[in-house]
DRENDRENZA-308421 format. One record per residue (C-alpha): residue in three letters; x, y, z; residue number from 1. Coordinates in nm, 3 decimals. Last residue first. Layout:
<rec><rest>ALA</rest><xx>X</xx><yy>Y</yy><zz>Z</zz><nr>NUM</nr></rec>
...
REM end
This chain:
<rec><rest>THR</rest><xx>-2.328</xx><yy>-1.844</yy><zz>-3.519</zz><nr>179</nr></rec>
<rec><rest>GLY</rest><xx>-2.539</xx><yy>-1.554</yy><zz>-3.346</zz><nr>178</nr></rec>
<rec><rest>THR</rest><xx>-2.690</xx><yy>-1.773</yy><zz>-3.045</zz><nr>177</nr></rec>
<rec><rest>ASN</rest><xx>-3.016</xx><yy>-1.695</yy><zz>-3.095</zz><nr>176</nr></rec>
<rec><rest>LYS</rest><xx>-3.070</xx><yy>-1.688</yy><zz>-3.451</zz><nr>175</nr></rec>
<rec><rest>THR</rest><xx>-2.853</xx><yy>-1.993</yy><zz>-3.493</zz><nr>174</nr></rec>
<rec><rest>HIS</rest><xx>-3.049</xx><yy>-2.175</yy><zz>-3.238</zz><nr>173</nr></rec>
<rec><rest>ASN</rest><xx>-3.381</xx><yy>-2.095</yy><zz>-3.404</zz><nr>172</nr></rec>
<rec><rest>LEU</rest><xx>-3.250</xx><yy>-2.196</yy><zz>-3.788</zz><nr>171</nr></rec>
<rec><rest>LEU</rest><xx>-3.167</xx><yy>-2.534</yy><zz>-3.625</zz><nr>170</nr></rec>
<rec><rest>SER</rest><xx>-3.513</xx><yy>-2.606</yy><zz>-3.431</zz><nr>169</nr></rec>
<rec><rest>GLU</rest><xx>-3.697</xx><yy>-2.488</yy><zz>-3.742</zz><nr>168</nr></rec>
<rec><rest>ASN</rest><xx>-3.472</xx><yy>-2.729</yy><zz>-3.943</zz><nr>167</nr></rec>
<rec><rest>TYR</rest><xx>-3.561</xx><yy>-2.994</yy><zz>-3.712</zz><nr>166</nr></rec>
<rec><rest>GLU</rest><xx>-3.899</xx><yy>-2.942</yy><zz>-3.659</zz><nr>165</nr></rec>
<rec><rest>GLU</rest><xx>-3.919</xx><yy>-2.925</yy><zz>-4.063</zz><nr>164</nr></rec>
<rec><rest>ILE</rest><xx>-3.728</xx><yy>-3.250</yy><zz>-4.078</zz><nr>163</nr></rec>
<rec><rest>TYR</rest><xx>-3.961</xx><yy>-3.448</yy><zz>-3.820</zz><nr>162</nr></rec>
<rec><rest>LYS</rest><xx>-4.290</xx><yy>-3.313</yy><zz>-3.971</zz><nr>161</nr></rec>
<rec><rest>LYS</rest><xx>-4.139</xx><yy>-3.461</yy><zz>-4.336</zz><nr>160</nr></rec>
<rec><rest>LEU</rest><xx>-4.043</xx><yy>-3.763</yy><zz>-4.182</zz><nr>159</nr></rec>
<rec><rest>PRO</rest><xx>-4.386</xx><yy>-3.830</yy><zz>-4.066</zz><nr>158</nr></rec>
<rec><rest>ASP</rest><xx>-4.565</xx><yy>-3.734</yy><zz>-4.392</zz><nr>157</nr></rec>
<rec><rest>ASP</rest><xx>-4.936</xx><yy>-3.590</yy><zz>-4.298</zz><nr>156</nr></rec>
<rec><rest>LYS</rest><xx>-4.879</xx><yy>-3.315</yy><zz>-4.552</zz><nr>155</nr></rec>
<rec><rest>TYR</rest><xx>-4.698</xx><yy>-3.473</yy><zz>-4.821</zz><nr>154</nr></rec>
<rec><rest>SER</rest><xx>-4.771</xx><yy>-3.242</yy><zz>-5.108</zz><nr>153</nr></rec>
<rec><rest>MET</rest><xx>-4.436</xx><yy>-3.024</yy><zz>-5.083</zz><nr>152</nr></rec>
<rec><rest>ASN</rest><xx>-4.413</xx><yy>-2.670</yy><zz>-5.102</zz><nr>151</nr></rec>
<rec><rest>LYS</rest><xx>-4.351</xx><yy>-2.669</yy><zz>-4.735</zz><nr>150</nr></rec>
<rec><rest>LEU</rest><xx>-4.022</xx><yy>-2.900</yy><zz>-4.744</zz><nr>149</nr></rec>
<rec><rest>THR</rest><xx>-3.911</xx><yy>-2.717</yy><zz>-5.020</zz><nr>148</nr></rec>
<rec><rest>LYS</rest><xx>-3.927</xx><yy>-2.377</yy><zz>-4.849</zz><nr>147</nr></rec>
<rec><rest>ARG</rest><xx>-3.758</xx><yy>-2.520</yy><zz>-4.507</zz><nr>146</nr></rec>
<rec><rest>ARG</rest><xx>-3.475</xx><yy>-2.668</yy><zz>-4.722</zz><nr>145</nr></rec>
<rec><rest>GLU</rest><xx>-3.391</xx><yy>-2.321</yy><zz>-4.891</zz><nr>144</nr></rec>
<rec><rest>GLU</rest><xx>-3.470</xx><yy>-2.161</yy><zz>-4.498</zz><nr>143</nr></rec>
<rec><rest>SER</rest><xx>-3.192</xx><yy>-2.439</yy><zz>-4.384</zz><nr>142</nr></rec>
<rec><rest>THR</rest><xx>-2.950</xx><yy>-2.376</yy><zz>-4.678</zz><nr>141</nr></rec>
<rec><rest>LYS</rest><xx>-2.931</xx><yy>-2.025</yy><zz>-4.636</zz><nr>140</nr></rec>
<rec><rest>ARG</rest><xx>-2.895</xx><yy>-2.037</yy><zz>-4.251</zz><nr>139</nr></rec>
<rec><rest>LEU</rest><xx>-2.593</xx><yy>-2.277</yy><zz>-4.272</zz><nr>138</nr></rec>
<rec><rest>GLU</rest><xx>-2.420</xx><yy>-2.089</yy><zz>-4.555</zz><nr>137</nr></rec>
<rec><rest>ASN</rest><xx>-2.431</xx><yy>-1.770</yy><zz>-4.301</zz><nr>136</nr></rec>
<rec><rest>THR</rest><xx>-2.323</xx><yy>-2.003</yy><zz>-4.031</zz><nr>135</nr></rec>
<rec><rest>ASP</rest><xx>-2.052</xx><yy>-2.134</yy><zz>-4.250</zz><nr>134</nr></rec>
<rec><rest>ILE</rest><xx>-1.923</xx><yy>-1.776</yy><zz>-4.320</zz><nr>133</nr></rec>
<rec><rest>GLU</rest><xx>-1.966</xx><yy>-1.702</yy><zz>-3.995</zz><nr>132</nr></rec>
<rec><rest>ASN</rest><xx>-1.747</xx><yy>-1.982</yy><zz>-3.897</zz><nr>131</nr></rec>
<rec><rest>THR</rest><xx>-1.481</xx><yy>-1.906</yy><zz>-4.125</zz><nr>130</nr></rec>
<rec><rest>ILE</rest><xx>-1.440</xx><yy>-1.551</yy><zz>-3.974</zz><nr>129</nr></rec>
<rec><rest>PHE</rest><xx>-1.435</xx><yy>-1.675</yy><zz>-3.640</zz><nr>128</nr></rec>
<rec><rest>ASP</rest><xx>-1.161</xx><yy>-1.965</yy><zz>-3.731</zz><nr>127</nr></rec>
<rec><rest>LYS</rest><xx>-0.962</xx><yy>-1.671</yy><zz>-3.898</zz><nr>126</nr></rec>
<rec><rest>TYR</rest><xx>-0.989</xx><yy>-1.478</yy><zz>-3.579</zz><nr>125</nr></rec>
<rec><rest>ARG</rest><xx>-0.914</xx><yy>-1.790</yy><zz>-3.391</zz><nr>124</nr></rec>
<rec><rest>MET</rest><xx>-0.626</xx><yy>-1.873</yy><zz>-3.611</zz><nr>123</nr></rec>
<rec><rest>ASP</rest><xx>-0.473</xx><yy>-1.526</yy><zz>-3.577</zz><nr>122</nr></rec>
<rec><rest>ASP</rest><xx>-0.514</xx><yy>-1.496</yy><zz>-3.186</zz><nr>121</nr></rec>
<rec><rest>LEU</rest><xx>-0.285</xx><yy>-1.853</yy><zz>-3.150</zz><nr>120</nr></rec>
<rec><rest>LEU</rest><xx>-0.041</xx><yy>-1.722</yy><zz>-3.435</zz><nr>119</nr></rec>
<rec><rest>ASN</rest><xx>-0.004</xx><yy>-1.410</yy><zz>-3.187</zz><nr>118</nr></rec>
<rec><rest>ASN</rest><xx>0.019</xx><yy>-1.663</yy><zz>-2.925</zz><nr>117</nr></rec>
<rec><rest>LEU</rest><xx>0.261</xx><yy>-1.870</yy><zz>-3.047</zz><nr>116</nr></rec>
<rec><rest>HIS</rest><xx>0.505</xx><yy>-1.546</yy><zz>-3.116</zz><nr>115</nr></rec>
<rec><rest>VAL</rest><xx>0.451</xx><yy>-1.451</yy><zz>-2.748</zz><nr>114</nr></rec>
<rec><rest>LEU</rest><xx>0.552</xx><yy>-1.773</yy><zz>-2.651</zz><nr>113</nr></rec>
<rec><rest>ASP</rest><xx>0.863</xx><yy>-1.829</yy><zz>-2.883</zz><nr>112</nr></rec>
<rec><rest>GLU</rest><xx>0.965</xx><yy>-1.475</yy><zz>-2.720</zz><nr>111</nr></rec>
<rec><rest>GLN</rest><xx>0.946</xx><yy>-1.583</yy><zz>-2.392</zz><nr>110</nr></rec>
<rec><rest>LEU</rest><xx>1.127</xx><yy>-1.890</yy><zz>-2.499</zz><nr>109</nr></rec>
<rec><rest>ALA</rest><xx>1.419</xx><yy>-1.700</yy><zz>-2.650</zz><nr>108</nr></rec>
<rec><rest>LYS</rest><xx>1.436</xx><yy>-1.522</yy><zz>-2.369</zz><nr>107</nr></rec>
<rec><rest>ASN</rest><xx>1.435</xx><yy>-1.817</yy><zz>-2.129</zz><nr>106</nr></rec>
<rec><rest>GLU</rest><xx>1.728</xx><yy>-1.964</yy><zz>-2.352</zz><nr>105</nr></rec>
<rec><rest>LYS</rest><xx>1.905</xx><yy>-1.666</yy><zz>-2.288</zz><nr>104</nr></rec>
<rec><rest>TYR</rest><xx>1.855</xx><yy>-1.647</yy><zz>-1.927</zz><nr>103</nr></rec>
<rec><rest>LEU</rest><xx>1.932</xx><yy>-2.001</yy><zz>-1.901</zz><nr>102</nr></rec>
<rec><rest>LEU</rest><xx>2.280</xx><yy>-1.974</yy><zz>-2.090</zz><nr>101</nr></rec>
<rec><rest>ARG</rest><xx>2.419</xx><yy>-1.707</yy><zz>-1.834</zz><nr>100</nr></rec>
<rec><rest>ASN</rest><xx>2.293</xx><yy>-1.889</yy><zz>-1.563</zz><nr>99</nr></rec>
<rec><rest>GLU</rest><xx>2.478</xx><yy>-2.163</yy><zz>-1.674</zz><nr>98</nr></rec>
<rec><rest>GLU</rest><xx>2.785</xx><yy>-1.911</yy><zz>-1.754</zz><nr>97</nr></rec>
<rec><rest>LEU</rest><xx>2.792</xx><yy>-1.834</yy><zz>-1.364</zz><nr>96</nr></rec>
<rec><rest>VAL</rest><xx>2.736</xx><yy>-2.161</yy><zz>-1.270</zz><nr>95</nr></rec>
<rec><rest>GLU</rest><xx>3.072</xx><yy>-2.261</yy><zz>-1.469</zz><nr>94</nr></rec>
<rec><rest>LEU</rest><xx>3.226</xx><yy>-1.945</yy><zz>-1.302</zz><nr>93</nr></rec>
<rec><rest>TYR</rest><xx>3.114</xx><yy>-2.042</yy><zz>-0.963</zz><nr>92</nr></rec>
<rec><rest>ARG</rest><xx>3.225</xx><yy>-2.405</yy><zz>-1.008</zz><nr>91</nr></rec>
<rec><rest>ASP</rest><xx>3.553</xx><yy>-2.263</yy><zz>-1.113</zz><nr>90</nr></rec>
<rec><rest>LYS</rest><xx>3.624</xx><yy>-2.034</yy><zz>-0.852</zz><nr>89</nr></rec>
<rec><rest>TYR</rest><xx>3.531</xx><yy>-2.279</yy><zz>-0.587</zz><nr>88</nr></rec>
<rec><rest>SER</rest><xx>3.777</xx><yy>-2.544</yy><zz>-0.784</zz><nr>87</nr></rec>
<rec><rest>ASN</rest><xx>4.047</xx><yy>-2.278</yy><zz>-0.744</zz><nr>86</nr></rec>
<rec><rest>THR</rest><xx>3.995</xx><yy>-2.213</yy><zz>-0.394</zz><nr>85</nr></rec>
<rec><rest>LYS</rest><xx>4.034</xx><yy>-2.578</yy><zz>-0.316</zz><nr>84</nr></rec>
<rec><rest>GLU</rest><xx>4.331</xx><yy>-2.591</yy><zz>-0.553</zz><nr>83</nr></rec>
<rec><rest>THR</rest><xx>4.466</xx><yy>-2.287</yy><zz>-0.375</zz><nr>82</nr></rec>
<rec><rest>ASN</rest><xx>4.431</xx><yy>-2.429</yy><zz>-0.025</zz><nr>81</nr></rec>
<rec><rest>ILE</rest><xx>4.458</xx><yy>-2.107</yy><zz>0.181</zz><nr>80</nr></rec>
<rec><rest>THR</rest><xx>4.737</xx><yy>-2.083</yy><zz>0.405</zz><nr>79</nr></rec>
<rec><rest>VAL</rest><xx>4.717</xx><yy>-1.877</yy><zz>0.704</zz><nr>78</nr></rec>
<rec><rest>GLU</rest><xx>5.020</xx><yy>-1.697</yy><zz>0.831</zz><nr>77</nr></rec>
<rec><rest>GLN</rest><xx>5.074</xx><yy>-1.713</yy><zz>1.155</zz><nr>76</nr></rec>
<rec><rest>LYS</rest><xx>4.967</xx><yy>-1.386</yy><zz>1.330</zz><nr>75</nr></rec>
<rec><rest>LEU</rest><xx>5.329</xx><yy>-1.239</yy><zz>1.455</zz><nr>74</nr></rec>
<rec><rest>MET</rest><xx>5.444</xx><yy>-1.187</yy><zz>1.819</zz><nr>73</nr></rec>
<rec><rest>GLU</rest><xx>5.392</xx><yy>-1.562</yy><zz>1.877</zz><nr>72</nr></rec>
<rec><rest>GLY</rest><xx>5.167</xx><yy>-1.664</yy><zz>2.190</zz><nr>71</nr></rec>
<rec><rest>LYS</rest><xx>5.176</xx><yy>-1.554</yy><zz>2.545</zz><nr>70</nr></rec>
<rec><rest>GLY</rest><xx>5.275</xx><yy>-1.192</yy><zz>2.604</zz><nr>69</nr></rec>
<rec><rest>THR</rest><xx>4.919</xx><yy>-1.106</yy><zz>2.740</zz><nr>68</nr></rec>
<rec><rest>LEU</rest><xx>4.792</xx><yy>-0.773</yy><zz>2.535</zz><nr>67</nr></rec>
<rec><rest>LEU</rest><xx>5.049</xx><yy>-0.781</yy><zz>2.237</zz><nr>66</nr></rec>
<rec><rest>TRP</rest><xx>5.083</xx><yy>-1.144</yy><zz>2.211</zz><nr>65</nr></rec>
<rec><rest>LYS</rest><xx>4.674</xx><yy>-1.185</yy><zz>2.189</zz><nr>64</nr></rec>
<rec><rest>LEU</rest><xx>4.648</xx><yy>-0.919</yy><zz>1.976</zz><nr>63</nr></rec>
<rec><rest>ASN</rest><xx>4.905</xx><yy>-1.112</yy><zz>1.735</zz><nr>62</nr></rec>
<rec><rest>ILE</rest><xx>5.096</xx><yy>-0.797</yy><zz>1.534</zz><nr>61</nr></rec>
<rec><rest>GLU</rest><xx>5.027</xx><yy>-0.858</yy><zz>1.137</zz><nr>60</nr></rec>
<rec><rest>PRO</rest><xx>4.757</xx><yy>-0.559</yy><zz>1.128</zz><nr>59</nr></rec>
<rec><rest>TYR</rest><xx>5.084</xx><yy>-0.329</yy><zz>1.167</zz><nr>58</nr></rec>
<rec><rest>THR</rest><xx>4.902</xx><yy>0.002</yy><zz>1.118</zz><nr>57</nr></rec>
<rec><rest>LEU</rest><xx>4.537</xx><yy>-0.072</yy><zz>1.224</zz><nr>56</nr></rec>
<rec><rest>LEU</rest><xx>4.698</xx><yy>-0.271</yy><zz>1.515</zz><nr>55</nr></rec>
<rec><rest>ILE</rest><xx>4.916</xx><yy>-0.006</yy><zz>1.644</zz><nr>54</nr></rec>
<rec><rest>GLU</rest><xx>4.658</xx><yy>0.274</yy><zz>1.627</zz><nr>53</nr></rec>
<rec><rest>ALA</rest><xx>4.363</xx><yy>0.047</yy><zz>1.778</zz><nr>52</nr></rec>
<rec><rest>VAL</rest><xx>4.632</xx><yy>-0.049</yy><zz>2.094</zz><nr>51</nr></rec>
<rec><rest>SER</rest><xx>4.742</xx><yy>0.362</yy><zz>2.131</zz><nr>50</nr></rec>
<rec><rest>LYS</rest><xx>4.317</xx><yy>0.423</yy><zz>2.107</zz><nr>49</nr></rec>
<rec><rest>SER</rest><xx>4.310</xx><yy>0.157</yy><zz>2.418</zz><nr>48</nr></rec>
<rec><rest>ASN</rest><xx>4.521</xx><yy>0.300</yy><zz>2.638</zz><nr>47</nr></rec>
<rec><rest>LEU</rest><xx>4.885</xx><yy>0.162</yy><zz>2.756</zz><nr>46</nr></rec>
<rec><rest>ASP</rest><xx>4.896</xx><yy>0.133</yy><zz>3.096</zz><nr>45</nr></rec>
<rec><rest>SER</rest><xx>5.168</xx><yy>0.289</yy><zz>3.317</zz><nr>44</nr></rec>
<rec><rest>ASN</rest><xx>5.514</xx><yy>0.120</yy><zz>3.383</zz><nr>43</nr></rec>
<rec><rest>LYS</rest><xx>5.696</xx><yy>0.296</yy><zz>3.099</zz><nr>42</nr></rec>
<rec><rest>SER</rest><xx>5.571</xx><yy>0.663</yy><zz>3.166</zz><nr>41</nr></rec>
<rec><rest>LYS</rest><xx>5.835</xx><yy>0.638</yy><zz>3.501</zz><nr>40</nr></rec>
<rec><rest>GLY</rest><xx>6.125</xx><yy>0.632</yy><zz>3.198</zz><nr>39</nr></rec>
<rec><rest>THR</rest><xx>6.064</xx><yy>0.499</yy><zz>2.857</zz><nr>38</nr></rec>
<rec><rest>PHE</rest><xx>5.770</xx><yy>0.421</yy><zz>2.642</zz><nr>37</nr></rec>
<rec><rest>ASN</rest><xx>5.545</xx><yy>0.723</yy><zz>2.689</zz><nr>36</nr></rec>
<rec><rest>SER</rest><xx>5.834</xx><yy>0.972</yy><zz>2.559</zz><nr>35</nr></rec>
<rec><rest>TYR</rest><xx>5.810</xx><yy>0.761</yy><zz>2.211</zz><nr>34</nr></rec>
<rec><rest>LYS</rest><xx>5.508</xx><yy>0.946</yy><zz>2.171</zz><nr>33</nr></rec>
<rec><rest>LEU</rest><xx>5.206</xx><yy>0.753</yy><zz>1.934</zz><nr>32</nr></rec>
<rec><rest>GLY</rest><xx>5.127</xx><yy>0.847</yy><zz>1.607</zz><nr>31</nr></rec>
<rec><rest>THR</rest><xx>5.149</xx><yy>0.512</yy><zz>1.485</zz><nr>30</nr></rec>
<rec><rest>LYS</rest><xx>5.373</xx><yy>0.552</yy><zz>1.189</zz><nr>29</nr></rec>
<rec><rest>ARG</rest><xx>5.583</xx><yy>0.818</yy><zz>1.333</zz><nr>28</nr></rec>
<rec><rest>PHE</rest><xx>5.631</xx><yy>0.589</yy><zz>1.660</zz><nr>27</nr></rec>
<rec><rest>PHE</rest><xx>5.711</xx><yy>0.286</yy><zz>1.441</zz><nr>26</nr></rec>
<rec><rest>ILE</rest><xx>6.010</xx><yy>0.527</yy><zz>1.263</zz><nr>25</nr></rec>
<rec><rest>GLN</rest><xx>6.147</xx><yy>0.656</yy><zz>1.561</zz><nr>24</nr></rec>
<rec><rest>LYS</rest><xx>6.193</xx><yy>0.275</yy><zz>1.702</zz><nr>23</nr></rec>
<rec><rest>ASN</rest><xx>6.443</xx><yy>0.190</yy><zz>1.439</zz><nr>22</nr></rec>
<rec><rest>ASP</rest><xx>6.495</xx><yy>-0.017</yy><zz>1.118</zz><nr>21</nr></rec>
<rec><rest>GLU</rest><xx>6.167</xx><yy>-0.120</yy><zz>1.174</zz><nr>20</nr></rec>
<rec><rest>LYS</rest><xx>5.970</xx><yy>-0.409</yy><zz>1.296</zz><nr>19</nr></rec>
<rec><rest>ASN</rest><xx>6.184</xx><yy>-0.600</yy><zz>1.524</zz><nr>18</nr></rec>
<rec><rest>GLU</rest><xx>6.272</xx><yy>-0.295</yy><zz>1.701</zz><nr>17</nr></rec>
<rec><rest>ALA</rest><xx>5.892</xx><yy>-0.202</yy><zz>1.672</zz><nr>16</nr></rec>
<rec><rest>PHE</rest><xx>5.797</xx><yy>-0.492</yy><zz>1.815</zz><nr>15</nr></rec>
<rec><rest>GLN</rest><xx>6.019</xx><yy>-0.515</yy><zz>2.092</zz><nr>14</nr></rec>
<rec><rest>LEU</rest><xx>5.924</xx><yy>-0.155</yy><zz>2.231</zz><nr>13</nr></rec>
<rec><rest>VAL</rest><xx>5.547</xx><yy>-0.241</yy><zz>2.194</zz><nr>12</nr></rec>
<rec><rest>ARG</rest><xx>5.612</xx><yy>-0.598</yy><zz>2.403</zz><nr>11</nr></rec>
<rec><rest>ASP</rest><xx>5.773</xx><yy>-0.376</yy><zz>2.696</zz><nr>10</nr></rec>
<rec><rest>LYS</rest><xx>5.480</xx><yy>-0.172</yy><zz>2.676</zz><nr>9</nr></rec>
<rec><rest>ILE</rest><xx>5.245</xx><yy>-0.434</yy><zz>2.716</zz><nr>8</nr></rec>
<rec><rest>ASN</rest><xx>5.417</xx><yy>-0.477</yy><zz>3.076</zz><nr>7</nr></rec>
<rec><rest>PRO</rest><xx>5.546</xx><yy>-0.841</yy><zz>3.163</zz><nr>6</nr></rec>
<rec><rest>LEU</rest><xx>5.743</xx><yy>-0.955</yy><zz>2.880</zz><nr>5</nr></rec>
<rec><rest>ILE</rest><xx>5.733</xx><yy>-1.343</yy><zz>2.833</zz><nr>4</nr></rec>
<rec><rest>GLU</rest><xx>6.018</xx><yy>-1.473</yy><zz>2.692</zz><nr>3</nr></rec>
<rec><rest>ASN</rest><xx>5.954</xx><yy>-1.578</yy><zz>2.315</zz><nr>2</nr></rec>
<rec><rest>MET</rest><xx>5.849</xx><yy>-1.959</yy><zz>2.224</zz><nr>1</nr></rec>
REM end
């Protein structure tokens, strides 16, 4: 560990000497004046704007070291486990591809649903038309049966009476419901 310098401006000068070929480059990049780091000015505090300029220009400087003198001058490099990062990236790409495939499948299923609904509507329409024809045929048949039964000579026959009532109720039902 480095020697702890009691003054923040001493630490700034130390950083400038280590970072650049000469201190003037450091001061030009940060916009600070070298004269504030010499003589009696060296003993005054460094304002927050100046600290911010140093940190923005040199993000690798360790803020704790700059303010207190404790720790290392430069931030420790954070090592990223590239294997783990790659596995996250791979998993992300897998999920993205899966999402894309599900989207395509969903779209195809929606198209199938529309097609099936159209087919169902067609079938209902055809069934409706067919039922209309069947109902008309049924009416004709019921009316013919009724006429035939009336022309028969079995007035007191219970079966004839039952068939007549049945045909009449069937005819009334088809007239009332329209089917």
